[in-house]
N, C-alpha and C positions, 0 to 999 in steps of 0.2 A: 391559764385555767383549765383542768383537768377534763377529759371528758367524763359529765354524770352520766348513769346509767340506773335505771331502777324499774321497778313495775309500777303500774300506775296508783297501786294504791297507797303508795306513799307520796306524803306530801312533802316533803324533805327537800326536793328537789327546787320546789318555788321558795322556799326559806335562804337559797344561796347568800353568803355574805355579801352585804356591799361591797363595790370595791371601783377603781377606776378604770375606764373600758373607752373605747373608740368605737361607736354604733357603726352599723352599716349604710347610714347615710352620710359618713365622713364629715359626722358635725361631732364640736366639741361636749364631752359630759362628765361631770364628774358625780359620783354617786354620795363616797363615802365623803366629802367636804368639797361644799359649793365653789368653787374659783371661777370666777368672770375670764369668761372668753377673751384671749389678747386682742386687743385694736390692732388693726393693719399697723398704723403707727408705733405700736411697739414689737412689735415683730421685726418693723424696718430698722428700728433702733438697734435690736438685739443682732440683727445682722451685721448691721456697720459696724457691731461692736466685734463680732468674729472677724470680717473681714473688711476693714474700713475702705479699700479702695479697688470694691469689686466693680461694681458699677456705678459708675458717675453719675449724677444727674444730667450735667451739662457736657458737651465736648470740649470745651476750654475749659483753662484752670479759673475756679471763681475765690481761690483761697488768697489772704491779703498778702500784698509783697511784704514779705520778710526784710525787718529792719535790724543793721547792726546797732550794738549799743551804742556803739561812738560815734553812732549819724543821728541820734536824737536832734529835736527841735528843741536846743537849750541855747541861748544867745549865752555869748561870752564876749566881754569888752578888753580890745585888745589894744594896747599902743604903738604907732609906728613910731619907730627909731630906725631914719636912715634905710640899708640894704635889709638889715635884720629882717626888718618885716616884711617885705617879700621873701625871703630864704623859707619862713614861714608859712608863707599861704602855699609857694609852691609846693611844701613837702605836705600840706592838708590836702592839696589837689590831688597828688599822684595816691594818698592813702586809699580818698575816697574813690579813685577810679580803681581800685585794686578791690574794695569793697563790693562796689557795681558788678564789674566782671564775675566774681566770687557768686554773688545771688542771681547773676542771669545763669552760671551754671548750674548752680543747683536747682532752677527753676526747672532747665530744660530737660536735667537729669529727673525731675520728677514729672513733666510733660512726660516722657519715655514711658517708666515704667506705668504711667498710665492708662499709655495707648496699648502696652503691651498687655494689660489686665482686663482691659474695656472690654464687653461684649457686645455683641449687637441684640438687639431686640431678638433678631428671628433666632438666633442661637441658644436665647433663654427658655427651658421648658417650663411650664407655669404648673404642670404638674409637681415638676421636682421642686419646685420652689416653694409650693405649697408641703410637701412632705418636708421638707428641711424644715419649715417653720414649724409642724409638728414634734419635729426633732426636739428646734431648742424649747418649746415649751414643756417635753417629755424630762428632759436635763434639767431646766426647773423643777419639777415637779419632784423630780428622784431627789434632787438636792432640798427641795425641802421638806420631804417625807423623811431623808436623812437627819435631820436635824435630832440632838441628842444623841447620834449613834457616832461610833469613832471614825472620827475623821481618816481619809484617805486621799492621796495624791491626787492632783487634778490633772485632766487627759491632756495631751500633747495636742499644740497648734490644729488646727483642720481647716486651715486655710485652701490649701491645694485640695483637699477631700471635698468641700465646698465648691470649688471653683470644678472639679468635675461633674458634682451632682446637677450644677444647671445649665452644662451645656445638654445638647441633645445627644444621646446614644449613653448618656453617663448613668452610673448605679445610681438606684434608687435606694430606698428605706426598706424597712421588712414586708410591705404588701408582696415588694416584686418576686415573681414565681421562675425558677431559673430556666430559660429558654424562651422565655417569652415573647422577648425581645425578637425572634426567628420566627414568632408564630402569627399568623394571619386568620382572625376569626372572622366569620362572614356570619351577623346579627340578621334575620327575617323577621320581619316584624319588629323593627327598635323602635319606633315609636307607641310601643304600645305600656301596657303598665310595665311590666317585667322585663319589656325589651329597653325600656329607658335606663333603669337600673343593671342591667347586666351587660350597656354600655360601659357606663362608668366605671363599673366595678372592672370590666376587662382595662380600660386604658388605665385606671389607676396602677393598676399588677403589672403595667411594660406591654400590652398586646398592640401590636394591629387591628384596629378595626374597620369593617367593611360594612354600610349598612344597604338593606337592601329595601326601597321604598316605590311604590305604583306613581308617586307625583313627588317632585322636589319644589312643591309651592315654600315659599317664604315661613309658613304657618311649621311644617316639616323640617326646613333647614333649621328653623330658631330654637327646636326641640333637642339637637344634634348638636355633640364637640364641633367647634370648627376644624379637630384633626380626623374627625372621623370621615372617610371615603365614601361619599355617597352614590348608590349605582340605582339607576332607576331600571325598574325591571314588574313582571307581575308571574306568581308562583304557577298562575293559571296557562301561562303563554312558555313552553320551551324555550323554545328561542333568546329569549330575553334574558334568559339563566345563564347562558354561556358566559358573557362576559362576566356576571356575577362573581363566579365562583373561580375565577383567572386568579392564579395566586393565592390563593385559600388552604390553609392547613385543616381547618374544622370549621360547623357548622352548627350553630344553634339556631333552634328555630320556634321563635316564639310567636307566630303568628297565629292568628283564630280567624273566624269567618264575622265578618260583626253583624249576621242579621242568623236566624234561624232557618232561613229561605233553603230548602234541599241542593238548589241550583249555589248557593256561595258554601255551604257545607261541602260539597263537592268538589266545588274549585278549589280551597282555599285546605281542607283539613284532609280529605282524601289525595283527590288529585296532587296537590301543592306539594305535598311531599316526597311523593313518586317521580315529579319530575324534576325535583332538586335533587333528589340520590342520583337518578341517573345522569344529571349533567355534570354533578361532583364525579361519578364514577369514567365518566367519559373523559371529563378534562386529566383524571389521574392516569388513565390509559394511554393518552396520548400524550401525558408528561412521559411515561415508562418508556413510550417507544421512541420517542427522542431520543433517550440516553440510552438507548440501545438494549432496554430491560424490558420486564414484565413487572405492572402495576403489584403492588404489595395486599391490594384492595380487589384483587379481580379473582373470580371463583375460579377453580378447574372441573370443568365437563369430565366426566368418567363416563355419561353415556345421555346421550340425547337421539328419543326416537322419532324421527320426520320423513323416514321412507321405509319398504321393505326389508332394505339389507340391515337396519340400525337392531334388527331383533336376532340377526346372525349370532350365533357365540352365547345365547341364554338358553340354559336346559331346564325343564319342569321337572321334579321330584315328587315320589309320594313317600309318605312311612306312618311309622304309628310310635308312641312312645312307648307300649307294651304289647305283647301277642299272650293271649294265654286263652282257655278255654271260656272263661267267661265273656272276655272282649269278643272271640268268633260270634258271640249270639247276638252281638248288637252291632255286625259287620253290614250297614248300610251301603259299601259302597263309597268312593271319593273318585273325583277325574277333576283335571286341569289342565287349561292349554296357552299359550299365549302367542300373540298372533298380530299381525297389525292388519287393520278391519280397512272395508272400501273408505272409510269416510276418512282417513288417517290418522288412526288412532292406536296406541300399541297398548291390547287390553289383554292383561290376565285375570283370567275368571272361572270358574268351577265352582262346588260345591265337595264338603266333607262331612259322611252321614255315619263314619266308621269312630267306635268312640275310640278315642285315644290317637285320632288319625289328623295330619296335617298334609298339607304340599307346599311347595316352595318354586322359587325361581332364583337362579343362582347362575353366577357370569365371574370367570377371572377377570381382575382390573387389570388392563391396560394404559397404563401412564405414557405421558407423553415424557422423550429422553430428558432427565435431569430432573424432573419433578416427583416431588414423595411425599406422603400426607402428611408427615412429621411436620411440614410446617404449614400445616389448616388444621383448624379448629372444631371443624363436623362436618354433618352433610347435611343439603337441604335438597328435597324432593319437591317436584312438581306433582303432583297426581289428582287423580278425582275417579267418581264412583259412586257406592251405595253405603259411605260413611262405616266401613268395617275396622276395627282395629289388627295390627300387622306386627309382626316381629322383625327388625332388620338385624340379621347376624352379618358379622364380621370375623372372619377365618384371618389369623395373623401367625407368622413361623417363618422358615425356609423356604423358601419357594423350591428350592432342589429336593426339598424330603421333607413334603406333607405329615409323615407320619409324626414331627414334632411340631404339626401347627397345635395353637387351642384357639376354641370358641369364644366368641362373647357376644352378646346378646344387648337389643334395646327395646321398648314398644314405644311403638308409635300410634296412634287414632286418626282416622279422616274424618272430613264430613261429605255429607252428600254435596256433590258439584265437585268441583276444581280448589284446591288449596295447597298452599306452601307448609310442607313441613320441615322445622330444622331438628337435627339428632345430634348434639355436641358430643364429641369422642368421650366424654370426661360420665355420659352416662351409659357409659357400656359396660356392661360387668360380665365377668368371666362364667363361662358355664359351669366349670368347679371350681369353687372357691378357694382352691388353695393354688389356682393360676395364678400369674403375675398381673396388675394393670395391665391395659390393652395399649400398646407402643404403636401407634400408625403407622409408623416406619416398616413395619413386619408385615403390613395389610395385604392379601392376595387375592381373598375370595369376597364376594359383596351376595347375600343372601337376602330374600324375602320371603317372610314365611307365614302362612294360613292357617290358622287354629281355630276350631268352634269353641273352643274356651274362652270366658272371659267377654262373650261378645253380648253387645246389646243390640235389640229391635230398634229400628231405623226405620221411619213411616214413611213409605214413597209415596202413598194416595191419601186422601183422604180417610178415614176410614179402614187402612188397608195397612199390613206391616209385613215385612219382609223375614224370609225364615232365617235366622242367625246364621247357617251352617251354609246357605250359597253367599259368595263375594264376589266381585267384581271392582280391580285396579286399570285403570289407566295412567297410564306412566307419562309424563311429558319430557324429563329430564331427572337426572340426577347427578347432583354438583357438589364441591367441596368448599368449605367457606374459609377463606383466608384468615390464618391467627394474627392477633395484635397483642400490644399491653396498653392501650388509650385509647379512648374513646372519640371517634370522627365525626359523628353527628350527634345531636341532643337533641330530642324532640318534645317541648312542654304540650302535655296533651290534659286530660282533666278526667276525677272521679266520677263525676255524673251530679254530684252534690250541689245546690243551688240551683240548679236548671230547673225550670220550668217542667212539670212533671207530660204536658202534652206534647214538649220538645224534647225531653230529656232520649228515647229513644232514636229519633232521626239524629241530634248531635252526637251519641256514644258510637251509633254506628258510622258517621263519617270518620271520626275518632280512630277507634277501631280499624279502617281498614286505612287511612293512613301509616297507623302502627304496625301492620301487617306488612307494608310494601316498604317500610324502611328495615323489618328483621329479615326479609329473605333479599335485601341488596347485597350481601355480602360486607357492608360497611362499618364499622363498628360502631355500636349505638348505646346511646343510655336514654329512655321514656320516663319520664318523671311525670303522676300524676299527681298534681296539686289538691287537696282539698277547695273550698270556694278561698276566694282570693280575697284579701284586706290590705288596703292600703295605712299601713302603720310600721313603727323602725320594727327592723329586724335584728336577732339575734338575742332578744329577752325573754322568749319561749323557751323551752323544750321541744324537740320534733320527734314525732315518730315513723319510721319508716315502716312499710307493711304491704303485703302483696295478698291479693284474692277479694278487693272492691270490699276493705270491713271497715273503713274508715270514715267517717263522715263531717269530722272538724274542718274548721277552714287554716288557712295560714297567711303569713304576710307574703306580700310580693318581693319585700327585702330579701327574704328566706329562701325563696324559692328562685332569685337571682344567683345568690351564693351559693345553692345547691348547684347551679348551672355549670358556674364558674369553676366550682371546685371537684365537679366529675370530668372536666377535659383531664386531666392529669392522672387521674385515679383509676389504677388499675380494675378495682374491686366494681366501677362504675359498667364497665364495659359489658357491653351484651345483659342487659340488664333492666327491667321494667319494673317499676315500682311505684308506691303510694306515699305521700306524705301530706301531713298534718300537727296541728297543735296538740301537745300533749293532753290527755283526756281520759276520765272516768267512766268505763262502760256502765252501761244501765244495768240496774238489778235483773238478773237472772241470765245474761248477755256473758258473765265473767268464762269463756269458752279459752279464752286463749290468754297469754301473758304479755301484754307490749313492753318493748324498753323506751325510755326515753334517750335522747341524746340531745344536751346543751350546746348548739350552735357556740362558735368562741374562734375568731382570727388565728388564735396561736396555738390548737388545737384543730387536730383533721378530724372531725366527729366523723365524716363521711365512710372511711372506710372499715371503721369497728359495726358501724350501722348497714352497711349492705353485703358485710363480709357473710352474715348468716340469709340474707335471701336467693331466692333459687335464681342461675343464670339461665337463658335465653328460653325466658318464660312468653 
């Protein structure tokens, strides 16, 4: 099925033609023409027809002993005449012994062939057997639907392919994702509504799955397939997460607090995400050290302000955008300083009262040997202060000839108190429009600029407002975020819809704090905020992907699980946060934007076009 996109005002999407499909609950369904589900007996017969000697029911040969036509139980009267009768009896005995030896030889050959073809139960992949059953049914359906068409030659014998399919590590059907057999996914919250579907979708596609649970009691074990590796741990206890992340390549976090008590929200939705990302980072760093290298998920420290010597090399500059007679009348002065205070903070502060004036803090970058910024995708700053907006300027060009350098800028906002700010290299724009895009490899100077323009007044105390022309910025560190093509950590959050109004603020506060800790971790992330969850079949209704907390409709747990699985290897999903819900029509008077709906389909990757237009590093 091709991807269906349209505005919400159209109703053509819901009237799509009926077709045969394999739904997300892996059940048999035919919409165009109802066909009864084939029983296990029918599937067994079909499999035997393809390979009659693949899996014998018993170890011994239960087939009847073949008999020669000449040795049938037919009574013949003979007349004994002297030695002639004895000679004829001897010939008959010799002939019978030859037939018996031939039959035994054929029987031994059949037993050897059966032993060679016989597979032990441990060597059989039940998932692969189920997939093969579906393939057989698909073949029957294709033949049935092809009645009345021009006949074509039949496919060659697939007995060898079936043998390889049933053996563990063998090829599977179209559900398999390339590289899935070499990928281990840790599912946190594997017994939740979404987690249980995620686990089965991952197994169906060939992934190795680990499940993190708090208690491995019988009820929890029965919820998960036997081939899932269960790890006991608690996201609120960092020490218990070290064993969980061992050998894992990706993480899907579906856990959520069981209650709206502040303690549970903080432990699971906030601190739990931080603990797991840190354990995952530590594991990758340790793995890289064992390989005598550096982890591809580690951030590069450009500046860290922890002692008075760390402010050396930073210079403060003052300037104006223009200088004329009119501007001189509004010259109220400006001042700025950068110092390491007795409280242990590196503070850049001052004021700008001059019209068109600005102050900036600049330094030459000194990267470690062998490190270049083109291997990274952006910068993350840990800052604090009074909530002013700043401009981050990068100077790029040949370091030997600064006259050939070009300037690129990007704006970022802060809030009162400490926060982490991500600024991707893709958001930098050239100061001169004719200059080429930023090449991180050539960056040699970093500058933080403050100007009174576009500043918003921030309330410092109740009833008091600060002057937007004064600023204070506390710098903790500046690091470069590693680049990558795929998502490493998928977090299932929420939009807030469907939560009790009196508890919504507390829940969203904990969820957003967990999202922030994931964004600043440096791990490639995808944050999914579904609407109210519904337990119904997936793949039946079109989905809307949006940003800005503007959706309010529900969505199936199966569709959310499908998005998680598809986002594992989709480059457009890396470092993105988005809301998702079922298609709906906006209320009258609220049609301020156009929503594009995408119809889920296993044969088409609907996630790439849906996320390509959304903002990155939100």
